[in-house]
DRENSEVO-755010 format. One record per residue (C-alpha): residue in one letter; chain; x, y, z. Coordinates in Angstrom, 2 decimals. Each point is the difference from the previous one (the first is absolute). Example, Ala and Ser with C-alpha at 12.3 -4.5 7.8 and 13.67 -1.06 7.14 Angstrom:
 res chain       u       v       w
   a     A   12.30   -4.50    7.80
   s     A    1.37    3.44   -0.66
***
This chain:
 res chain       u       v       w
   m     A  -53.65   17.38  -46.77
   t     A    0.52    3.57    1.04
   n     A   -2.61    2.70   -0.41
   d     A   -0.09    3.79   -0.28
   p     A    2.06    1.74    2.72
   s     A   -3.09    1.88    1.14
   q     A   -1.54   -3.33    0.90
   p     A    0.83   -2.05    3.12
   t     A    2.89   -2.13   -1.12
   a     A    3.57   -0.62    1.05
   t     A    1.08    2.91   -2.16
   a     A   -2.39    2.37    1.72
   d     A    1.31   -1.06    3.38
   v     A    3.61    1.07   -0.46
   n     A    0.19    3.76    0.16
   q     A   -2.94    0.89    2.22
   g     A    0.56    1.95    3.23
   r     A    0.35   -2.12    3.13
   k     A   -2.78    1.00    2.37
   h     A   -0.49   -3.24    1.91
   p     A    2.27   -2.43    1.84
   v     A    0.76   -3.20   -1.85
   g     A    1.49   -3.34    0.90
   a     A   -2.64   -1.10    2.50
   g     A   -0.94   -3.66    0.12
   n     A   -2.90    0.33   -2.41
   d     A    2.34    1.62   -2.54
   a     A    1.92   -3.25   -0.47
   p     A   -0.85   -1.89   -3.21
   h     A   -2.07   -3.09    0.71
   a     A   -1.72   -2.71   -2.02
   i     A   -3.35    0.76   -1.62
   s     A   -2.42   -2.25    1.85
   q     A   -3.26   -1.24   -1.46
   i     A   -1.85    2.39    2.29
   a     A    2.06    2.92   -1.34
   e     A   -0.65   -0.80   -3.67
   a     A   -3.12    2.18   -0.08
   a     A    1.96    3.08    1.08
   v     A    2.78   -0.73   -2.51
   l     A   -2.58   -0.48   -2.75
   a     A   -1.67    3.31    0.84
   l     A    3.34    1.83   -0.02
   n     A    0.96   -1.54   -3.34
   n     A   -3.31    0.71   -1.69
   a     A   -0.06    3.58    1.22
   h     A    2.89    0.39   -2.47
   a     A   -1.04   -2.49   -2.65
   t     A    0.86    2.42   -2.82
   e     A    3.65   -0.22    0.92
   l     A    0.15   -3.55    1.38
   s     A   -2.80   -1.96   -1.77
   w     A   -3.28   -1.08    1.57
   l     A   -0.08   -3.18    2.07
   d     A   -2.94   -2.06    1.18
   p     A    0.30   -2.12    3.17
   e     A    0.74   -3.17   -1.97
   r     A    2.76    1.64   -2.08
   l     A    1.60    1.52    3.10
   a     A   -0.07   -3.35    1.80
   a     A    1.64   -1.65   -3.03
   l     A    2.76    2.61   -0.13
   l     A    0.65   -0.22    3.72
   g     A    0.19   -3.76   -0.26
   q     A    2.92    0.09   -2.43
   a     A    1.73    3.18    1.15
   f     A    3.62   -0.15    1.14
   y     A   -0.71    2.98    2.27
   a     A   -3.40    1.24    1.17
   r     A    0.20    2.18    3.09
   q     A   -1.79    3.01    1.40
   i     A    0.53    2.72    2.59
   g     A   -2.75    0.73    2.47
   a     A   -3.59   -0.84   -0.87
   g     A   -0.12    1.17   -3.59
   a     A    2.59    2.81    0.26
   a     A    2.29   -1.48   -2.66
   f     A    0.82   -3.25   -1.74
   l     A    2.52   -1.42   -2.47
   l     A   -0.45   -2.99   -2.30
   a     A    2.94   -1.64   -1.80
   f     A    0.54   -3.17   -2.06
   d     A    3.01   -2.12   -0.83
   e     A    0.70   -1.72   -3.31
   k     A   -2.15   -3.03    0.87
   a     A   -3.32    1.87    0.11
   g     A   -2.72   -0.65   -2.55
   y     A   -0.62    3.69   -0.51
   d     A   -1.17    1.53   -3.28
   s     A    1.10    3.62    0.48
   p     A    1.88    1.18   -3.12
   n     A    2.59    1.70    2.20
   y     A    0.57   -3.15    2.07
   l     A    0.26   -2.05   -3.20
   w     A    2.59    2.46   -1.38
   f     A    2.29   -0.79    2.92
   r     A   -0.69   -3.73   -0.08
   a     A    1.11   -0.12   -3.64
   r     A    3.35    1.52    0.93
   y     A    0.93   -1.11    3.53
   p     A    0.16   -3.59    1.27
   r     A   -0.55    1.13    3.60
   f     A   -1.43    3.25    1.34
   v     A   -2.54    1.57    2.35
   y     A   -2.45    2.35   -1.70
   v     A   -1.77    2.80    1.90
   d     A   -3.52   -0.11   -1.40
   r     A   -1.79    2.62    2.07
   v     A    0.62    2.12    3.07
   v     A   -2.60    2.36    1.41
   v     A   -0.01    2.45    2.90
   e     A   -3.36    1.30    1.17
   p     A   -0.26    3.84   -0.12
   a     A   -0.29    0.52    3.77
   a     A    3.09   -2.18    0.55
   r     A    2.36    1.90   -2.28
   g     A    3.16    1.44    1.48
   h     A    0.47   -2.86    2.47
   g     A    2.73   -1.81   -1.95
   h     A   -2.24   -2.99   -0.76
   a     A    1.23   -0.42   -3.59
   r     A    3.66   -0.02    1.06
   r     A   -0.79   -2.43    2.81
   l     A   -1.77   -2.42   -2.35
   y     A    2.82    0.19   -2.54
   a     A    2.66   -0.55    2.67
   d     A   -1.85   -3.05    1.28
   l     A   -0.44   -1.38   -3.52
   i     A    3.68    0.54   -0.85
   a     A    1.10   -1.86    3.13
   r     A   -2.39   -2.91   -0.61
   a     A    0.89   -0.29   -3.68
   a     A    3.71   -0.06    0.79
   d     A   -0.55   -2.58    2.74
   a     A   -1.81   -2.18   -2.55
   g     A    3.05    0.05   -2.26
   h     A   -1.25    2.50   -2.57
   s     A    2.51    2.37   -1.53
   i     A   -2.27    2.54   -1.72
   l     A   -3.17    1.99    0.77
   v     A   -1.92    1.47   -2.95
   c     A   -2.94    2.29   -0.70
   e     A   -1.30    2.47   -2.55
   v     A   -0.70    3.73    0.17
   n     A   -2.23    1.95   -2.36
   s     A    1.87    2.32   -2.35
   d     A   -3.05    1.05   -2.06
   p     A   -1.90    1.27    1.86
   p     A    3.10    0.94    2.03
   n     A    0.42   -0.80    3.67
   p     A    2.99    2.08    1.23
   a     A   -0.66   -0.75    3.68
   s     A    0.24   -3.73   -0.68
   d     A    3.15    0.57   -2.04
   a     A    1.59    1.85    2.92
   f     A   -1.11   -2.59    2.55
   h     A    1.45   -2.94   -1.91
   a     A    3.17    1.86   -0.97
   a     A    0.63    0.77    3.67
   l     A   -0.38   -3.70    0.80
   g     A    2.58   -0.88   -2.66
   f     A   -2.23   -1.25   -2.85
   t     A    1.31    0.48   -3.56
   e     A   -1.74   -0.23   -3.37
   v     A    0.29   -3.30   -1.89
   g     A   -2.58    0.49   -2.75
   a     A   -3.23    1.68   -1.15
   a     A   -3.22   -0.90   -1.79
   s     A   -3.37    1.30   -1.14
   i     A   -2.95   -1.95    1.38
   h     A   -3.81    0.00   -0.02
   a     A   -0.29    0.78   -3.72
   v     A    2.77    2.59    0.25
   s     A   -2.06    2.04    2.49
   k     A    2.78   -0.19    2.58
   t     A    3.80   -0.11   -0.10
   v     A    1.97   -1.48    2.87
   r     A    3.63   -0.15    1.09
   y     A    1.20   -3.32    1.39
   l     A    2.25    0.28    3.05
   a     A    2.23   -2.43    1.88
   f     A    1.72    0.05    3.36
   p     A    2.87   -2.44    0.79
   l     A   -0.58   -1.61    3.37
   p     A    2.89   -0.30    2.46
   p     A    1.08   -3.52    0.94
   a     A   -1.86   -1.35    3.03
   g     A    0.12   -2.98    2.26
   e     A    3.77    0.17    0.34
   d     A    2.59    2.34    1.41
   t     A    1.45    1.77   -3.03
   s     A    2.22    2.43    1.88
   p     A    3.75   -0.49   -0.51
   a     A    1.09   -3.05    1.99
   s     A    2.94    1.82    1.61
   l     A   -1.96    3.11    0.99
   l     A    1.08    1.47    3.34
   i     A   -2.07    2.67    1.75
   r     A    1.98    1.99    2.55
   a     A    0.21    3.42    1.61
   a     A    1.68    2.57   -2.21
   r     A    3.47    1.17    0.91
   e     A    1.50    3.46   -0.37
   e     A    1.91   -1.03   -3.12
   d     A   -3.26   -1.13   -1.66
   e     A   -1.30    3.56   -0.33
   a     A    1.04    0.75   -3.59
   e     A   -1.10   -3.40   -1.34
   t     A   -3.32    0.17    1.86
   v     A   -0.79    3.48   -1.31
   a     A    0.92   -1.16   -3.52
   l     A   -2.44   -2.90    0.44
   w     A   -2.74    2.37    1.11
   q     A    0.69    2.08   -3.09
   a     A   -0.25   -3.06   -2.26
   c     A   -3.29   -0.95    1.65
   g     A   -1.49    3.48   -0.42
   l     A   -0.37    0.51    3.76
   i     A    1.69    3.40    0.29
   t     A   -2.07    3.18    0.11
   s     A    1.10    3.58   -0.54
   y     A   -0.92    1.07    3.54
   n     A    1.94   -2.70    1.89
   d     A    3.78   -0.34    0.25
   p     A    0.57   -3.77   -0.25
   h     A    3.46    0.21    1.56
   a     A   -1.42    1.85    3.01
   d     A   -2.84   -2.52    0.23
   f     A    2.47   -2.89   -0.01
   r     A    2.15    1.53    2.74
   f     A   -2.96    1.08    2.12
   a     A   -1.56   -3.49   -0.04
   r     A    3.27   -1.74    0.85
   a     A    0.72    2.39    2.87
   g     A   -3.41   -0.37    1.64
   v     A   -0.76   -2.43    2.82
   a     A   -3.45   -0.70   -1.48
   s     A    0.90   -0.32   -3.68
   e     A    2.20   -1.98   -2.34
   v     A    0.83   -0.50   -3.65
   l     A   -0.09   -3.65   -1.08
   v     A    1.67   -1.04   -3.25
   a     A   -0.13   -3.15   -2.08
   e     A    3.40   -1.23   -1.18
   d     A    0.47   -2.63   -2.70
   g     A    2.76   -2.62   -0.28
   a     A    2.27    2.48   -1.75
   k     A   -0.31    2.42    2.95
   q     A   -2.06    2.42   -2.08
   l     A   -2.93    1.82    1.57
   v     A   -3.18   -0.99   -1.85
   g     A   -2.72    1.30    2.32
   s     A   -0.74    2.12    3.05
   v     A   -2.62    1.06    2.52
   m     A    0.16    2.77    2.57
   v     A   -1.93   -0.91    3.15
   g     A   -0.79    1.92    3.16
   h     A   -2.60    0.40    2.73
   d     A   -1.43    2.51    2.47
   g     A   -0.50   -2.55    2.78
   h     A   -3.42   -0.98   -1.33
   r     A   -0.08    0.02   -3.80
   g     A    2.70   -1.19   -2.33
   w     A    0.70    1.66   -3.34
   l     A    1.69   -1.28   -3.17
   y     A    1.76    2.26   -2.51
   y     A    2.28   -0.41   -3.01
   v     A   -1.26   -3.53   -0.71
   g     A    1.53   -1.09   -3.29
   s     A    1.80   -2.73   -1.88
   h     A    2.34    0.48   -2.92
   p     A   -1.96    0.23   -3.30
   t     A    1.76   -3.11   -1.35
   l     A   -1.32   -2.05    2.93
   r     A   -3.67    1.00   -0.04
   s     A   -2.47   -2.85    0.63
   r     A    2.77   -2.05    1.62
   g     A   -1.24    0.34    3.58
   v     A    2.63    2.52    1.13
   g     A   -2.56    2.66    0.91
   r     A   -2.13   -2.53    1.83
   d     A    2.97   -1.25    2.03
   l     A    1.00    3.55    0.92
   v     A   -3.50    0.86    1.20
   r     A   -0.08   -3.16    2.10
   a     A    3.44    0.85    1.44
   a     A   -1.21    3.49    0.93
   e     A   -3.09   -1.49    1.64
   a     A    2.22   -2.35    2.02
   w     A    2.17    2.97    1.05
   l     A   -3.12    1.77    1.28
   s     A   -1.38   -3.10    1.71
   d     A    3.28   -0.51    1.86
   r     A   -0.50    3.47    1.52
   g     A   -3.60   -0.60    1.04
   v     A   -1.58    2.00   -2.83
   r     A   -3.28   -1.57   -1.08
   k     A   -0.87    1.89   -3.18
   a     A    1.91    0.91   -3.16
   q     A   -1.08    2.88   -2.23
   l     A    1.22    1.63   -3.20
   l     A   -1.03    2.64   -2.52
   v     A   -0.84   -0.74   -3.64
   q     A   -1.12    2.46   -2.65
   q     A   -3.61   -0.76   -0.96
   s     A    0.99   -0.10   -3.67
   n     A    2.57   -2.74    0.61
   v     A   -2.42   -2.87   -0.58
   g     A    2.62   -2.69   -0.51
   v     A    1.71    0.75    3.31
   v     A   -3.34    0.04    1.83
   g     A   -0.64   -3.52   -1.30
   f     A    3.45   -1.13    1.15
   y     A   -0.66    1.11    3.58
   e     A   -3.54   -1.39    0.01
   r     A    1.39   -3.42   -0.92
   l     A    2.29    0.31    3.04
   g     A   -3.02    0.63    2.26
   f     A    0.05    3.80    0.16
   e     A   -3.24    1.95   -0.35
   p     A   -0.93    3.69   -0.23
   s     A   -0.41    1.52    3.45
   g     A   -2.77    2.49   -0.70
   a     A    1.97    2.73    1.79
   v     A    0.80    3.37   -1.52
   v     A    3.73    0.78    0.00
   m     A    0.78    3.66    0.75
   q     A    3.38    1.71   -0.12
   r     A    1.77    3.27    0.71
   w     A    3.48    1.01   -1.11
   l     A    2.27    1.27    2.77
   a     A    2.51    2.85   -0.11
   e     A    3.12   -2.10   -0.41
   t     A   -1.25   -1.15   -3.41
   g     A    0.37    3.56   -1.27
   r     A   -3.73    0.69    0.08
   v     A   -1.30    2.82    2.18
   i     A   -2.32   -0.79    2.91
   k     A   -2.80    2.52    0.54
***
């Protein structure tokens, strides 16, 4: 269930300003213990209008049959999800069970008001997606209110890659919902092309690499990709790594460099036809190995806050927000005037 975007839910957690560091140990999703049930119950019932009221016995029953029941902190956020085997009487859950032989259904996700803007909703979803895929599931489903509308939830789920698969009026036609589904990537096996070779880019790879960056949407108006490619290859503390398939075609890339202390990743991308095949993961790991070989202990990268799907990808690889504020200044050679 998702509630009004003004309330503390996953949808309310997406576009808030980032005022606090995230990614500390207590921000990692963890199981809801029996001791923590009281805090989860209080958080749920503070928003019973949107989520439905629970008493301790009902909550214990739901937790007992949940596929996924995890929280962040001590009552900061929680997510509850069921697979097709649950004995759950929600009309939305039953809609999916009548149509899908296997699925994981997101029943409710709540973020407490003081914890908004910390990325908790994305972190819970990323953890659920990884666990559902590991369990052999191929689809994650949920519903979003369309009447009354919930545009923040629509934007949140669209950014994750959910698409509409149906709609219904429920609760005596007092509410209309849109049913959404997200195809899970294969897990538990290496799905990257068997003949994939990751190597340092050569001079003659420039045009094909830049074309790949263009196909992946990695090029911005204020950076010259050709100059970036040449600059990285010429540096003693930077490199462009490319992924080459069995046909000698470039299907992925990562630019990696360091300042002697921190490592940075740029232009991480895999060809659109090979998404969810492990190419991006393998490139990130190759860049990390490149840094480790040079004694660099930390890898960093920049992601637009609105790019929820990419944030989840990096979180599944063990990255976490740093809490630092990135500041910049354009220099004269860019064509901008320094004052």
